[in-house]
N, C-alpha and C positions, 0 to 999 in steps of 0.2 A: 570604523569599528566601534568607537564610542557610541555612535548613534544607534547601532544594533544592540549594544548592551543596555542603553537606556530604554530601547523598545522592549527588551525582555523584562526589565525591571517594571515597566508600566504594565505589562501583561500579568506579572505576578501580583502587582497591587490590585489590578482589576479582578483577578481570580479571588483574592482574599475578600474584596468587597462583595463580590457575587455570593460567595459562600457564607459570608456574614449575614447578608440580606436574606438568604434562604435557610438560615440555621434552624428556623422553627418549622420548616416543612417536614413532611413525613420522611423524605429521603435523608434529611440531615440529622434526624434524631439520633441520640446516642443512648446506649444502655449503661447500666451500672451493676455493681455487685459481681456475680460470677462471670458475667459476659463482658465485663469492661475490657479485659485484656484482649479478647478476640476482636472487640469493636475498634481497637486502635491499630489493627494490622491488616495488610492486604498482600496477597501473593499474585503476581502477574507473570504469566508465561508470554513472552513477547517474540513474535516472529518478525518484528520490526527492529532495525539496528539501534544500538544505544546512542549513536551519534545523532539520530533523527528524533528519538522519542524520550530519551532520558531527561532532557530539560522539562518537558511537559509533565513527566512523572514527578520530577522534583517539585514543580509548581503545585501539583495536586497535594503532595505530602506537606508542603509548607502552608497551603491554604486550609487544609483540613486537620493537620496534626496527626494524620494516619501514617504509620510506618509501613513503607512499601518495600517488599522484597521482589526483585525482578530476576527472572531467568531468561537469558537471551539465546537465540539460535535462529536458524532459518524458519520460515513459516511451516514448511513441510516437516522439518525436524521436530519443532515444538508440537505440531499436531500429532505426529507419530508418538512422541513421548506421552502425551495425554491419552491417546488411544491405548497405549500399552499400560499406563497406570490405571485407566478406567475410572471407576467411581472412587478409588482410593487416591486419586491425584490430589496433591496439596494446592493445585492452582485454583484461584478464585476467578480469574479473568484470563481469557485468551485474547491477546491483542495481535491481530494478524495483518500481514502485508497485503493479502489478497483474499478473494472469496473462497479459493480452493480449500485451504486448511480449515476454515470455518465450516464449509460445507461438509467436510469429512466428519467433524465432531457433531454437526447437526444430524447427519445420517445415522450416527452411532447413538443418538439420543443422549448425548452428554451435556447439552446446553439447555439452560432454563429459558423459558419464555420471558422476554423483557416486558416491563409495564407498558400499557398503551400510551401513556404520556411520553415515554421515552421514544417509542416508535414513531409517534406523531411529529417529532421534531425533524425527522429526516424524510426526504421524498420517498414515496412508496417503492420506487425502483431500487432504492439502496437499502431496503429492509428485507431480511429473509422471509420467505413465504409463510413460515410458521412462527415468525416473530422472535426467533431465538438469537439473532444477532443483527446489528445495524452497521452501516458504513459510517466511518468517522472522518474520512477525507478522501477526495477523489484524485485519481492520477490517470494520465493518458499514456498509452504505449505510443512511442514515436521513433522516428529515425533521427539520430544525431549525426550531422555530417560536418566534415572539415571544409571550411569556407575557402581555403586556398585551393583545394582539389576540386570542389564543386561550387561553381559560382551561380548557377541557375538551377536550383533544385526542382522547380516545376517541370523543366524539360530534361534534366539529367537524372532524376530519380524516378523510379516507377510509381504508378498510382496505387498499386496493390502489392502487398508484401510477397505474394507468391512469385513475382517476377525477379526477385533476387536470386532465383535459381539459375538465371541466365549466366552462361560462362563468362560474360564480360565482367562479372563481379568476383571472379576468382582471386582470392588473396586480398580483397579490398574491404571485407566485412569483419566486424567483431560481434560476438554475442556472449551471453552468460547463461548457459543452459541449466545451471543448478539454481538460478534465481527464481524465487517464487512467482514473480510477476511474469517472467518468461514462460514458466510452466502453465500459469493461468491462461496466457495467450494461446499456447498450444492446445490447451483444453478447449478454448473457444474455437480453434481451428477444427478440432475433432467434431464439435457440435455443429458447426456451420458447413464445413467442407466434407466431413465424413472421414473415416479412418484411412481410406486408400489415398486420398489427395493429401492429407496431412503427412502421411508417411512419405509420399512423393516429394513434398516440400522439404521435409527434414533431410532426406537422402540427397536432394539437389543442393541444399545448403552445405551438407558435408562435402559434396564433390567440389564445392567452391572454396574449400580449405579456409573456413573462417578462423580467425584467431579467437581463442577461448579465454575468457576472464572469469574471475570468481564472483564478480558482482557488477552492478551498473556503474559505480564510481570509476573503476579502472577502465571501463569501456570509454567513458567520456574523456578521461585523461588521455587515453591512447588516440582518440580522434583529434583532440586538441594538439597532441604532439606530432600528428601526421603519421603515426604508426599504422593506422587504418584510415579509410576514407569515410566509412559509415559504421554506425553501431545501432543495435536494437535495444532500446532502453525505455525507462519511464521518463516522462517529460521533465521532472523537477530536478534531476541531478545536474543538468546543464546550468540551471539558474544558480546553483550553489557555486559553481566554478566562476560564473560571471560576477557574482557578488564578491568573491574573494580575489579574482584576478583582473576584473575589469572588462569592459566591452570589447577590448582588443583580443580577448581569448578567441582563437579561430575556430569556433564551432557554433552551430545553431541547430535548432530542432525543425523537423519537417513532419507534420501530421499527414499521413497518407490519405489522400482525398477519395480513394476508391471505395471506401465503405466496407472493406473486407475485415477479416479477423485481426489484421495488423492495425486497424483503426479502432482500437478498443479503449473504452473508458471504463476503468475499474474503480473499486474502492478498497482502501484499508478498512478493517472493521474490528469490532470487539463483541464478545459474548461472555455471559456469566455462566460458570460451570454449574450444572445441575446439583452437584454435591459440594458446592463451595462452602468452606468453613466460615467465611466472612461475607455472606451474601449482601448485607446492607452496604458494606464498604465497596464491594464490587460494583453495586449499582451506582453508588456515588461517583465512582471512577468513570463509568460509562457516561453518566450525565455530565461530568466535568469535561470530557472530551467533546461533547456536543454543545456545551455552553459557549457563549460568545468569546471569552478569553482563550479557550482551547482552540476554537475554530480560527481565531485571528492568529494564534501561534502557527497553525499549519499553513495559513496563507502567507505570512510574512517571514517565517523562519525556515520552513522546509519547502515553501513554494508549491504546496499542494492546493487542491481546490477544496474550499469549504463545502459542507453539505447542508448548511443553514443559510438563510438570507441575511443580508445586511452586513456582511464581512467585506472589508476593503481589500482588494487584490493589488499586488505590486503592479506597477505600470507595464512591466515587461511580460506579464503573464497574459496570454490570450484568454478572453472570456470563455467560460465553459460552454456557453450557449453556441459560440462560434464553432467549437469542436464538435458539439453534439449534432450539429447540422450535417456533419460528414461522417460521424461515428457509426459503427455497426450497432444495430439494435439487438441485443442479446440478453436474455434473462440471467440474473446472477446465478440461478440454480444450474444453468448449463455450464458454469465454470467450476462446479463442485467435484468433478471426477478427477481429482488430483492423482489418485493411485493409477488410473488407467493411463494417464499421460506419462507418469514416471516409468511405468512398465514399458511403454513404447520407446522412451528415451534410453532406457537400459538395454532393451533388445537391439537397438540400432547402435549401441556403443557411444552414445552422445554424453551420457553420464555414467558414473560407476556406482 
């Protein structure tokens, strides 16, 4: 535990040095007089949980001296709030768990185009087509399985997520259908499979009586406890359990090799609101997330994939290139129809 604390302290120090070194750049300039108070404030609407991102937000505040107000909720909830508030929203930045919520704001014209130098930091496939948001960290959809129940995942688990509708999986699966990344995956299913096959999968899963959880964390906990044998989650939640409970924790990830929509690599992302009251600070925050200290934080503290080169990965984390070779190739824009997915889930009684 002390080693992890020391690592966080080092990241804070690196962040401060980075921002001190760039203090003379246009992004880091401050204003005076009537605009000084606004310059020292930032409002973030976060669809990412506080346990994952509050530390990096605190590091930004400490490194820059900017006071940050954060409103937390699910990505779909926060996107809905901003859409309802419209141009009067107090939010400066939307920090989302998945592309769906960002795509909804993008379609509504509520996001400002990010500078070319910001967009250039990230691979083109992790940048919105109109340049209004960028990916800040990568995550893979995966199957987490109980190692006592399943000893040979290659032969005991299906290659494609569709085949979890087989009756043999009745009562053995857990999912979190209100989770933003789950909904982004279903949106990907709709884009790849079409509406009919996606509906068939959802109804088949319902018929297998999956245990329902509020989020990914309790799914992984339930797999480890033997309450369920497999769960549909993002990859990085397992590594948090392994870091805290040790390698004897009886769960591991299996990235489905079939290349279907269950083999999805997504990004968390951030965009600056078109009517942000603190646009300069908002831009600083996005750039901070993409700078080396922020990217190293995601890799070593939340076990997500960095979106810039040169970041050291924990030994347990499979290289992104290895997953990419099996992952489905789907444009981020195809994950944007969050509303259509929620409508389908509501219609089928999977969410309320």
